[in-house]
gemmi code that builds the backbone of each chain (N, CA, C; Angstrom):
import gemmi

chains = {
    "A": [
        ("MET", (55.246, 123.804, 61.366), (56.297, 124.359, 62.211), (57.275, 125.170, 61.353)),
        ("ASP", (57.448, 126.426, 61.720), (58.354, 127.247, 60.913), (59.811, 127.053, 61.355)),
        ("ALA", (60.696, 127.636, 60.544), (62.128, 127.445, 60.783), (62.556, 127.977, 62.143)),
        ("ARG", (61.938, 129.089, 62.577), (62.312, 129.681, 63.870), (61.966, 128.735, 65.029)),
        ("GLU", (60.769, 128.093, 64.923), (60.338, 127.162, 65.971), (61.258, 125.935, 66.008)),
        ("ILE", (61.634, 125.467, 64.812), (62.554, 124.313, 64.763), (63.879, 124.659, 65.444)),
        ("MET", (64.386, 125.854, 65.145), (65.650, 126.286, 65.757), (65.516, 126.384, 67.277)),
        ("ARG", (64.356, 126.902, 67.716), (64.133, 127.079, 69.159), (64.145, 125.718, 69.868)),
        ("ARG", (63.438, 124.743, 69.262), (63.367, 123.404, 69.865), (64.747, 122.728, 69.867)),
        ("LEU", (65.428, 122.922, 68.753), (66.759, 122.327, 68.631), (67.701, 122.891, 69.704)),
        ("LEU", (67.630, 124.189, 69.885), (68.478, 124.855, 70.884), (68.150, 124.355, 72.292)),
        ("ARG", (66.820, 124.206, 72.570), (66.396, 123.740, 73.898), (66.916, 122.328, 74.158)),
        ("GLU", (66.810, 121.478, 73.132), (67.250, 120.086, 73.293), (68.763, 120.010, 73.508)),
        ("LEU", (69.493, 120.823, 72.747), (70.951, 120.826, 72.904), (71.357, 121.322, 74.285)),
        ("THR", (70.633, 122.331, 74.777), (70.934, 122.868, 76.119), (70.696, 121.808, 77.177)),
        ("GLN", (69.540, 121.118, 77.082), (69.213, 120.089, 78.069), (70.253, 118.975, 78.035)),
        ("ARG", (70.661, 118.583, 76.813), (71.634, 117.504, 76.675), (72.978, 117.901, 77.297)),
        ("SER", (73.422, 119.143, 77.054), (74.724, 119.551, 77.587), (74.687, 119.658, 79.110)),
        ("VAL", (73.531, 120.094, 79.662), (73.393, 120.151, 81.123), (73.475, 118.742, 81.693)),
        ("TRP", (72.789, 117.783, 81.063), (72.811, 116.406, 81.538), (74.223, 115.835, 81.447)),
        ("GLN", (74.893, 116.103, 80.315), (76.250, 115.584, 80.147), (77.200, 116.178, 81.179)),
        ("ALA", (77.023, 117.469, 81.473), (77.890, 118.116, 82.469), (77.678, 117.492, 83.842)),
        ("ALA", (76.389, 117.270, 84.196), (76.083, 116.656, 85.493), (76.662, 115.256, 85.560)),
        ("SER", (76.530, 114.520, 84.477), (77.032, 113.153, 84.428), (78.558, 113.137, 84.577)),
        ("ALA", (79.244, 114.061, 83.893), (80.705, 114.137, 83.985), (81.128, 114.491, 85.402)),
        ("SER", (80.373, 115.401, 86.036), (80.684, 115.807, 87.401), (80.551, 114.626, 88.371)),
        ("GLU", (79.507, 113.811, 88.166), (79.315, 112.642, 89.026), (80.441, 111.630, 88.823)),
        ("ARG", (80.864, 111.461, 87.557), (81.960, 110.524, 87.281), (83.254, 111.001, 87.944)),
        ("GLN", (83.498, 112.317, 87.884), (84.712, 112.863, 88.517), (84.671, 112.664, 90.025)),
        ("ALA", (83.493, 112.879, 90.625), (83.364, 112.707, 92.075), (83.585, 111.247, 92.460)),
        ("ALA", (83.045, 110.335, 91.648), (83.221, 108.904, 91.938), (84.682, 108.509, 91.813)),
        ("ALA", (85.365, 109.048, 90.796), (86.789, 108.734, 90.610), (87.611, 109.293, 91.763)),
        ("ALA", (87.273, 110.508, 92.220), (87.988, 111.122, 93.345), (87.779, 110.301, 94.616)),
        ("ALA", (86.555, 109.812, 94.814), (86.253, 109.004, 96.002), (87.049, 107.695, 95.972)),
        ("GLN", (87.163, 107.090, 94.790), (87.936, 105.838, 94.662), (89.408, 106.078, 94.972)),
        ("ARG", (89.948, 107.189, 94.456), (91.365, 107.496, 94.719), (91.586, 107.763, 96.208)),
        ("ALA", (90.616, 108.437, 96.839), (90.732, 108.735, 98.274), (90.754, 107.444, 99.088)),
        ("THR", (89.906, 106.494, 98.725), (89.861, 105.216, 99.439), (91.188, 104.472, 99.278)),
        ("ALA", (91.702, 104.456, 98.043), (92.972, 103.764, 97.786), (94.110, 104.435, 98.557)),
        ("LEU", (94.103, 105.768, 98.591), (95.166, 106.495, 99.292), (95.095, 106.237, 100.797)),
        ("LEU", (93.884, 106.281, 101.351), (93.737, 106.030, 102.793), (94.224, 104.633, 103.141)),
        ("HIS", (93.878, 103.670, 102.294), (94.272, 102.272, 102.533), (95.793, 102.153, 102.656)),
        ("THR", (96.524, 102.905, 101.823), (97.988, 102.801, 101.854), (98.577, 103.395, 103.144)),
        ("HIS", (97.792, 104.222, 103.850), (98.318, 104.850, 105.065), (97.905, 104.107, 106.335)),
        ("LEU", (97.160, 103.028, 106.188), (96.695, 102.291, 107.367), (97.317, 100.905, 107.409)),
        ("THR", (97.453, 100.375, 108.617), (97.844, 98.972, 108.747), (96.626, 98.128, 108.363)),
        ("GLU", (96.845, 96.848, 108.178), (95.712, 95.974, 107.835), (94.675, 95.975, 108.967)),
        ("GLY", (95.163, 96.024, 110.206), (94.251, 96.060, 111.360), (93.414, 97.323, 111.374)),
        ("GLU", (94.052, 98.446, 111.081), (93.323, 99.724, 111.060), (92.291, 99.735, 109.928)),
        ("TRP", (92.698, 99.188, 108.779), (91.771, 99.147, 107.631), (90.564, 98.271, 107.954)),
        ("ALA", (90.835, 97.123, 108.594), (89.738, 96.215, 108.962), (88.793, 96.912, 109.945)),
        ("GLN", (89.372, 97.649, 110.896), (88.553, 98.366, 111.881), (87.660, 99.412, 111.187)),
        ("LEU", (88.259, 100.144, 110.256), (87.516, 101.199, 109.548), (86.363, 100.618, 108.735)),
        ("THR", (86.635, 99.538, 108.026), (85.593, 98.976, 107.166), (84.531, 98.225, 107.984)),
        ("ARG", (84.954, 97.656, 109.133), (83.998, 96.886, 109.935), (83.153, 97.804, 110.828)),
        ("ARG", (83.812, 98.762, 111.466), (83.099, 99.605, 112.440), (82.656, 100.945, 111.891)),
        ("GLY", (83.228, 101.331, 110.757), (82.859, 102.625, 110.179), (83.549, 103.784, 110.847)),
        ("SER", (84.572, 103.493, 111.650), (85.351, 104.566, 112.287), (86.781, 104.073, 112.496)),
        ("LEU", (87.679, 105.047, 112.640), (89.093, 104.723, 112.824), (89.555, 105.267, 114.165)),
        ("GLU", (90.186, 104.426, 114.977), (90.718, 104.879, 116.257), (92.189, 105.211, 116.112)),
        ("VAL", (92.561, 106.403, 116.579), (93.951, 106.865, 116.469), (94.451, 107.224, 117.861)),
        ("ALA", (95.589, 106.667, 118.234), (96.164, 106.952, 119.551), (96.780, 108.349, 119.558)),
        ("SER", (96.597, 109.048, 120.661), (97.231, 110.357, 120.815), (98.738, 110.170, 120.916)),
        ("PRO", (99.520, 110.961, 120.161), (100.970, 110.833, 120.287), (101.502, 111.492, 121.559)),
        ("SER", (100.659, 112.287, 122.247), (101.166, 113.046, 123.395), (100.618, 112.570, 124.734)),
        ("THR", (99.421, 112.005, 124.741), (98.757, 111.691, 126.006), (98.456, 110.195, 126.106)),
        ("PRO", (99.118, 109.498, 126.999), (98.856, 108.062, 127.142), (97.387, 107.803, 127.475)),
        ("GLY", (96.805, 106.809, 126.849), (95.423, 106.424, 127.142), (94.380, 107.231, 126.383)),
        ("ARG", (94.817, 108.259, 125.652), (93.850, 109.048, 124.875), (93.763, 108.495, 123.454)),
        ("ARG", (92.528, 108.333, 122.980), (92.312, 107.869, 121.610), (91.259, 108.743, 120.950)),
        ("TYR", (91.396, 108.909, 119.643), (90.431, 109.668, 118.850), (89.667, 108.682, 117.965)),
        ("SER", (88.370, 108.818, 117.917), (87.557, 107.981, 117.035), (87.031, 108.846, 115.884)),
        ("ILE", (87.531, 108.549, 114.676), (87.182, 109.351, 113.489), (86.126, 108.596, 112.687)),
        ("PRO", (84.926, 109.165, 112.555), (83.887, 108.463, 111.783), (84.153, 108.568, 110.281)),
        ("ARG", (84.034, 107.462, 109.573), (84.289, 107.465, 108.125), (83.247, 108.280, 107.383)),
        ("ALA", (82.040, 108.318, 107.920), (80.946, 109.030, 107.244), (81.000, 110.535, 107.491)),
        ("GLY", (82.001, 110.991, 108.250), (82.113, 112.416, 108.541), (81.400, 112.768, 109.835)),
        ("GLY", (81.606, 113.987, 110.288), (80.938, 114.447, 111.506), (81.886, 114.541, 112.682)),
        ("ILE", (81.306, 114.358, 113.869), (82.006, 114.606, 115.131), (83.069, 113.536, 115.421)),
        ("VAL", (84.238, 113.995, 115.863), (85.294, 113.081, 116.332), (85.149, 112.957, 117.844)),
        ("THR", (85.153, 111.737, 118.349), (85.022, 111.519, 119.792), (86.388, 111.196, 120.391)),
        ("VAL", (86.680, 111.830, 121.519), (87.949, 111.598, 122.221), (87.670, 110.696, 123.421)),
        ("TYR", (88.455, 109.630, 123.551), (88.336, 108.703, 124.674), (89.582, 108.820, 125.546)),
        ("GLN", (89.363, 108.760, 126.844), (90.496, 108.737, 127.777), (90.311, 107.512, 128.675)),
        ("GLY", (91.263, 106.608, 128.621), (91.128, 105.376, 129.405), (89.891, 104.585, 129.025)),
        ("GLY", (89.489, 104.652, 127.756), (88.329, 103.893, 127.276), (87.000, 104.589, 127.475)),
        ("ARG", (87.017, 105.760, 128.125), (85.768, 106.469, 128.407), (85.671, 107.712, 127.518)),
        ("PRO", (84.501, 107.946, 126.877), (84.376, 109.151, 126.044), (84.396, 110.406, 126.922)),
        ("VAL", (85.295, 111.336, 126.617), (85.431, 112.529, 127.462), (85.156, 113.834, 126.717)),
        ("MET", (85.200, 113.776, 125.386), (85.068, 115.039, 124.641), (84.669, 114.737, 123.196)),
        ("GLN", (83.948, 115.675, 122.593), (83.661, 115.585, 121.165), (84.277, 116.794, 120.474)),
        ("LEU", (84.777, 116.568, 119.266), (85.452, 117.620, 118.508), (84.718, 117.877, 117.209)),
        ("CYS", (84.500, 119.146, 116.923), (83.910, 119.514, 115.636), (84.983, 120.275, 114.853)),
        ("VAL", (85.547, 119.637, 113.861), (86.625, 120.228, 113.066), (86.662, 119.522, 111.713)),
        ("GLY", (87.002, 120.266, 110.674), (87.058, 119.645, 109.352), (87.706, 120.573, 108.346)),
        ("PRO", (87.864, 120.092, 107.121), (88.503, 120.910, 106.089), (87.609, 122.083, 105.685)),
        ("ALA", (88.247, 123.206, 105.328), (87.487, 124.388, 104.912), (86.890, 124.198, 103.524)),
        ("GLN", (87.412, 123.242, 102.768), (86.872, 122.951, 101.436), (86.377, 121.497, 101.421)),
        ("PRO", (85.376, 121.201, 100.576), (84.873, 119.820, 100.556), (85.928, 118.857, 100.025)),
        ("LEU", (86.021, 117.685, 100.656), (86.953, 116.642, 100.222), (86.196, 115.321, 100.149)),
        ("PRO", (86.674, 114.360, 99.356), (86.093, 113.018, 99.413), (86.165, 112.479, 100.851)),
        ("ALA", (85.183, 111.679, 101.244), (85.052, 111.246, 102.649), (86.331, 110.602, 103.186)),
        ("ASP", (86.960, 109.731, 102.408), (88.148, 109.053, 102.927), (89.362, 109.976, 102.992)),
        ("ASP", (89.383, 111.041, 102.190), (90.444, 112.047, 102.328), (90.263, 112.822, 103.640)),
        ("VAL", (89.002, 112.991, 104.070), (88.756, 113.676, 105.347), (89.290, 112.819, 106.503)),
        ("VAL", (89.080, 111.498, 106.418), (89.624, 110.595, 107.454), (91.151, 110.724, 107.487)),
        ("LEU", (91.769, 110.736, 106.296), (93.235, 110.867, 106.223), (93.687, 112.207, 106.805)),
        ("LEU", (92.953, 113.256, 106.524), (93.286, 114.585, 107.060), (93.302, 114.553, 108.592)),
        ("HIS", (92.259, 113.983, 109.210), (92.221, 113.883, 110.673), (93.416, 113.073, 111.177)),
        ("LEU", (93.668, 111.946, 110.522), (94.754, 111.050, 110.938), (96.101, 111.786, 110.925)),
        ("LEU", (96.385, 112.490, 109.836), (97.672, 113.187, 109.709), (97.793, 114.315, 110.722)),
        ("LEU", (96.708, 115.056, 110.919), (96.763, 116.175, 111.867), (96.933, 115.684, 113.296)),
        ("ILE", (96.261, 114.597, 113.640), (96.410, 114.067, 115.007), (97.840, 113.547, 115.214)),
        ("ARG", (98.354, 112.816, 114.252), (99.697, 112.244, 114.411), (100.805, 113.279, 114.254)),
        ("GLY", (100.557, 114.299, 113.405), (101.643, 115.218, 113.079), (101.535, 116.605, 113.677)),
        ("ASP", (100.351, 116.986, 114.142), (100.184, 118.354, 114.656), (98.988, 118.396, 115.607)),
        ("GLU", (99.034, 117.516, 116.615), (97.884, 117.329, 117.513), (97.486, 118.614, 118.231)),
        ("SER", (98.464, 119.406, 118.667), (98.120, 120.607, 119.448), (97.361, 121.621, 118.589)),
        ("ALA", (97.784, 121.797, 117.327), (97.072, 122.731, 116.442), (95.687, 122.186, 116.092)),
        ("TYR", (95.596, 120.868, 115.931), (94.308, 120.209, 115.641), (93.320, 120.497, 116.780)),
        ("LEU", (93.779, 120.295, 118.016), (92.905, 120.523, 119.170), (92.586, 122.010, 119.344)),
        ("ALA", (93.567, 122.853, 119.030), (93.349, 124.295, 119.178), (92.321, 124.807, 118.174)),
        ("THR", (92.250, 124.180, 117.005), (91.306, 124.615, 115.963), (89.897, 124.083, 116.220)),
        ("ALA", (89.817, 122.880, 116.763), (88.516, 122.214, 116.918), (87.641, 122.921, 117.946)),
        ("ASN", (86.344, 122.912, 117.687), (85.395, 123.284, 118.736), (85.213, 122.055, 119.608)),
        ("ARG", (85.415, 122.222, 120.913), (85.431, 121.084, 121.829), (84.188, 121.065, 122.712)),
        ("PHE", (83.598, 119.894, 122.846), (82.398, 119.730, 123.659), (82.659, 118.638, 124.694)),
        ("PRO", (82.952, 119.034, 125.943), (83.231, 118.028, 126.980), (82.004, 117.149, 127.240)),
        ("LEU", (82.266, 115.886, 127.532), (81.190, 114.949, 127.853), (81.262, 114.639, 129.344)),
        ("ARG", (80.117, 114.507, 129.977), (80.122, 114.208, 131.419), (79.528, 112.848, 131.661)),
    ],
    "B": [
        ("MET", (111.832, 107.043, 94.376), (111.005, 108.137, 93.879), (110.402, 108.913, 95.046)),
        ("ALA", (110.263, 110.208, 94.854), (109.637, 111.055, 95.873), (108.274, 111.512, 95.344)),
        ("THR", (107.344, 111.673, 96.268), (105.976, 112.056, 95.869), (105.447, 113.173, 96.753)),
        ("LEU", (104.774, 114.117, 96.123), (104.023, 115.125, 96.872), (102.554, 114.938, 96.514)),
        ("ARG", (101.711, 114.860, 97.540), (100.265, 114.741, 97.320), (99.556, 115.904, 97.990)),
        ("ALA", (98.564, 116.425, 97.305), (97.721, 117.478, 97.886), (96.280, 116.981, 97.871)),
        ("LEU", (95.616, 117.029, 99.022), (94.208, 116.633, 99.085), (93.373, 117.825, 98.629)),
        ("THR", (92.591, 117.616, 97.586), (91.755, 118.692, 97.046), (90.325, 118.187, 96.874)),
        ("SER", (89.416, 119.109, 96.601), (88.014, 118.702, 96.447), (87.812, 117.809, 95.226)),
        ("ALA", (88.761, 117.830, 94.290), (88.664, 116.957, 93.110), (89.418, 115.644, 93.330)),
        ("GLY", (89.781, 115.374, 94.585), (90.567, 114.186, 94.886), (92.031, 114.567, 95.017)),
        ("ASP", (92.864, 113.600, 95.367), (94.264, 113.967, 95.600), (94.978, 114.232, 94.280)),
        ("ARG", (95.849, 115.235, 94.323), (96.682, 115.542, 93.172), (98.100, 115.168, 93.565)),
        ("HIS", (98.814, 114.417, 92.723), (100.162, 114.033, 93.124), (101.179, 114.301, 92.026)),
        ("ILE", (102.386, 114.591, 92.480), (103.520, 114.852, 91.587), (104.669, 113.969, 92.069)),
        ("THR", (105.298, 113.275, 91.131), (106.376, 112.348, 91.475), (107.662, 112.770, 90.775)),
        ("TRP", (108.797, 112.616, 91.459), (110.082, 112.913, 90.832), (111.158, 112.002, 91.407)),
        ("ASP", (112.230, 111.904, 90.685), (113.361, 111.080, 91.101), (114.445, 112.013, 91.655)),
        ("PRO", (114.682, 112.006, 92.985), (115.675, 112.922, 93.562), (117.064, 112.768, 92.931)),
        ("ALA", (117.418, 111.544, 92.567), (118.735, 111.336, 91.954), (118.801, 112.017, 90.587)),
        ("ALA", (117.693, 111.948, 89.843), (117.651, 112.592, 88.530), (117.673, 114.115, 88.669)),
        ("VAL", (117.018, 114.629, 89.720), (117.049, 116.077, 89.978), (118.482, 116.499, 90.262)),
        ("ALA", (119.162, 115.717, 91.114), (120.552, 116.035, 91.466), (121.461, 115.989, 90.237)),
        ("ALA", (121.090, 115.110, 89.276), (121.909, 114.987, 88.065), (121.545, 116.028, 87.008)),
        ("GLY", (120.526, 116.852, 87.322), (120.154, 117.926, 86.403), (119.196, 117.519, 85.309)),
        ("ASP", (118.525, 116.389, 85.462), (117.549, 115.939, 84.462), (116.429, 116.990, 84.314)),
        ("VAL", (116.116, 117.347, 83.079), (115.168, 118.442, 82.821), (113.757, 118.101, 83.309)),
        ("GLU", (113.285, 116.893, 82.980), (111.920, 116.510, 83.367), (111.780, 116.418, 84.885)),
        ("ALA", (112.763, 115.803, 85.519), (112.711, 115.659, 86.982), (112.763, 117.026, 87.654)),
        ("THR", (113.567, 117.911, 87.120), (113.668, 119.268, 87.685), (112.355, 120.023, 87.519)),
        ("ALA", (111.710, 119.845, 86.363), (110.407, 120.494, 86.130), (109.367, 119.963, 87.108)),
        ("ALA", (109.419, 118.654, 87.366), (108.449, 118.040, 88.287), (108.645, 118.569, 89.703)),
        ("VAL", (109.888, 118.665, 90.146), (110.123, 119.114, 91.514), (109.764, 120.598, 91.644)),
        ("ARG", (109.952, 121.371, 90.591), (109.557, 122.786, 90.641), (108.029, 122.916, 90.724)),
        ("GLU", (107.339, 122.048, 89.979), (105.873, 122.049, 90.047), (105.423, 121.657, 91.461)),
        ("ALA", (106.117, 120.695, 92.062), (105.801, 120.290, 93.441), (106.022, 121.460, 94.401)),
        ("GLU", (107.089, 122.199, 94.199), (107.371, 123.367, 95.049), (106.277, 124.423, 94.908)),
        ("ARG", (105.811, 124.628, 93.670), (104.734, 125.607, 93.428), (103.450, 125.187, 94.135)),
        ("LEU", (103.121, 123.882, 94.017), (101.900, 123.375, 94.649), (102.007, 123.483, 96.169)),
        ("PHE", (103.168, 123.143, 96.695), (103.417, 123.246, 98.136), (103.173, 124.686, 98.610)),
        ("ALA", (103.763, 125.636, 97.900), (103.640, 127.050, 98.284), (102.188, 127.519, 98.182)),
        ("ALA", (101.482, 127.069, 97.147), (100.095, 127.501, 96.946), (99.196, 126.999, 98.070)),
        ("VAL", (99.342, 125.732, 98.441), (98.497, 125.170, 99.509), (98.848, 125.803, 100.850)),
        ("ARG", (100.126, 126.006, 101.107), (100.547, 126.638, 102.372), (100.025, 128.074, 102.455)),
        ("ALA", (100.035, 128.780, 101.322), (99.560, 130.166, 101.310), (98.064, 130.243, 101.634)),
        ("GLN", (97.345, 129.147, 101.357), (95.903, 129.114, 101.654), (95.616, 128.544, 103.041)),
        ("GLY", (96.663, 128.391, 103.845), (96.460, 127.922, 105.215), (96.578, 126.420, 105.386)),
        ("GLY", (96.999, 125.720, 104.344), (97.143, 124.266, 104.431), (98.356, 123.862, 105.265)),
        ("THR", (98.407, 122.589, 105.613), (99.493, 122.048, 106.433), (100.185, 120.939, 105.657)),
        ("ALA", (101.514, 120.873, 105.827), (102.298, 119.857, 105.104), (102.928, 118.885, 106.082)),
        ("PHE", (102.963, 117.617, 105.681), (103.560, 116.572, 106.511), (104.489, 115.726, 105.657)),
        ("THR", (105.556, 115.251, 106.292), (106.334, 114.185, 105.660), (105.951, 112.888, 106.368)),
        ("LEU", (105.910, 111.824, 105.593), (105.555, 110.520, 106.146), (106.763, 109.615, 106.057)),
        ("GLY", (107.072, 108.992, 107.168), (108.221, 108.099, 107.201), (107.802, 106.689, 107.574)),
        ("PRO", (108.774, 105.839, 107.840), (108.464, 104.460, 108.205), (107.744, 104.393, 109.553)),
        ("SER", (107.031, 103.291, 109.769), (106.282, 103.063, 111.011), (105.308, 104.207, 111.315)),
        ("GLN", (104.660, 104.717, 110.276), (103.604, 105.727, 110.408), (104.101, 107.023, 111.048)),
        ("THR", (105.385, 107.312, 110.923), (105.918, 108.573, 111.442), (105.381, 109.722, 110.601)),
        ("THR", (104.760, 110.683, 111.266), (104.171, 111.834, 110.573), (104.766, 113.103, 111.174)),
        ("THR", (105.410, 113.900, 110.345), (106.078, 115.107, 110.848), (105.603, 116.329, 110.074)),
        ("ARG", (105.173, 117.333, 110.809), (104.769, 118.581, 110.161), (106.017, 119.316, 109.663)),
        ("ILE", (105.929, 119.857, 108.455), (107.055, 120.629, 107.923), (106.567, 122.013, 107.488)),
        ("GLU", (107.455, 122.974, 107.590), (107.134, 124.348, 107.201), (107.650, 124.678, 105.803)),
        ("HIS", (108.703, 123.977, 105.398), (109.338, 124.277, 104.111), (109.411, 123.017, 103.264)),
        ("PHE", (109.313, 123.202, 101.970), (109.353, 122.076, 101.044), (110.685, 121.330, 101.170)),
        ("ASP", (110.602, 120.014, 101.242), (111.794, 119.189, 101.362), (111.850, 118.261, 100.144)),
        ("ARG", (112.690, 118.618, 99.183), (112.725, 117.831, 97.945), (113.363, 116.459, 98.136)),
        ("SER", (113.979, 116.236, 99.299), (114.579, 114.923, 99.537), (113.627, 113.981, 100.270)),
        ("ALA", (112.487, 114.522, 100.750), (111.538, 113.679, 101.484), (110.902, 112.666, 100.541)),
        ("GLU", (110.731, 111.458, 101.044), (110.155, 110.410, 100.198), (108.680, 110.665, 99.910)),
        ("GLN", (107.964, 111.151, 100.932), (106.531, 111.382, 100.736), (106.082, 112.623, 101.514)),
        ("VAL", (105.502, 113.562, 100.797), (104.952, 114.772, 101.422), (103.457, 114.794, 101.121)),
        ("VAL", (102.655, 115.074, 102.144), (101.202, 115.201, 101.939), (100.763, 116.584, 102.426)),
        ("LEU", (99.989, 117.257, 101.599), (99.442, 118.571, 101.923), (97.959, 118.425, 102.199)),
        ("VAL", (97.534, 118.948, 103.342), (96.108, 118.927, 103.640), (95.609, 120.371, 103.658)),
        ("PRO", (94.361, 120.591, 103.248), (93.865, 121.964, 103.195), (93.641, 122.544, 104.587)),
        ("HIS", (93.428, 123.835, 104.617), (93.116, 124.566, 105.848), (91.937, 123.905, 106.571)),
        ("ILE", (92.044, 123.818, 107.892), (90.919, 123.252, 108.650), (90.264, 124.329, 109.499)),
        ("VAL", (88.989, 124.102, 109.812), (88.233, 125.056, 110.621), (87.410, 124.285, 111.674)),
        ("GLY", (87.166, 124.938, 112.789), (86.288, 124.348, 113.796), (84.846, 124.497, 113.364)),
        ("GLY", (84.045, 123.507, 113.637), (82.647, 123.537, 113.176), (81.706, 123.945, 114.273)),
    ],
}
model = gemmi.Model(1)
for chain_id, residues in chains.items():
    chain = gemmi.Chain(chain_id)
    for i, (resn, *xyz) in enumerate(residues, 1):
        res = gemmi.Residue()
        res.name, res.seqid = resn, gemmi.SeqId(i, " ")
        for name, pos in zip(("N", "CA", "C"), xyz):
            atom = gemmi.Atom()
            atom.name, atom.element = name, gemmi.Element(name[0])
            atom.pos, atom.b_iso = gemmi.Position(*pos), 0.0
            res.add_atom(atom)
        chain.add_residue(res)
    model.add_chain(chain)
structure = gemmi.Structure()
structure.add_model(model)
structure.setup_entities()
């Protein structure tokens, strides 16, 4: 094996190692962000709400404007279901324009519903249920 | 202590400052609140929404940075899917 071949192999190995290390660092950052999101969401929920989220995989939020209306936010992401008087009446497709950790997305829905429900509904694509 | 949090794709970013220290002219506290103001303006310029959080889960949308608020949360721009 000549010196050029040794250099070529060495370069290839270093490249592969740095790609692996970068991927590994990225996964660690994502895991850390997800942990912080979970901790942050927990601080914004009552114990009952937290128990509901962890047990059912969704969070129910009462409408601040319409009596009997509730929003069901899935922790795994996806469609938000609107209930009126306990009956599902509408599905909403709305989310952040940039990717966020899953529990930060739940917090985003929660804050928008409680703090700016009309803009939240105006932005969402709405699918009435019959 | 007052806190501003911004939800980002890398997880939440937060800045904390002591309003009393800001009022007293403390250099570090003033730098922190200025950084919070910059972050607030940057997220709002990208279409994000800001809320103050109060007791009993009170959530209020705000248009302008409030350095006296105990907790401010910035969420990114949302879109219909």
